[in-house]
C-alpha positions, 0 to 999 in steps of 0.5 A: 923184767917182762918179756916186753921190756926185753923187746921195747928197751928204753931210749933216750932222746937223740940230737938229730940236728941244731942250728943257732944265730945271734940276736939282739933283744930290746929290753926296756923298763921305766928307767933304762933301755938296752939291747941284750945280745942273746944266742937262739939255739934250735935243736931237733930231737928224735925220740921213740917214747913209748911207741915204736914210731920216731917222733921228732920235736923242734925246740928253740931256746933262747941263751943269755951270754951268762947262760951260754957260758955256763952251758958251754963250761958244763958241756966242756966238762962232759967232753973231759970226762969222756975223753978221759974214759976213752983214753984209758 
């Protein structure tokens, strides 16, 4: 490890803010037309990267109900693991 590594530790991006809304996306093909409910999730993330200056980015993701359920299940497992570590 060099001296520069000590003064420039690696930092992970951090969530600054998030917002969400539901939207109905029209899906169509030659056979069928349907409205698909989706969740639009806007994440504001701050990261120092390789510099001393913080950069903030906004990312928007579109999640189907199935993807949202999978994500919430995963976040619930993370919450449970954190709670088990804290309670020891």
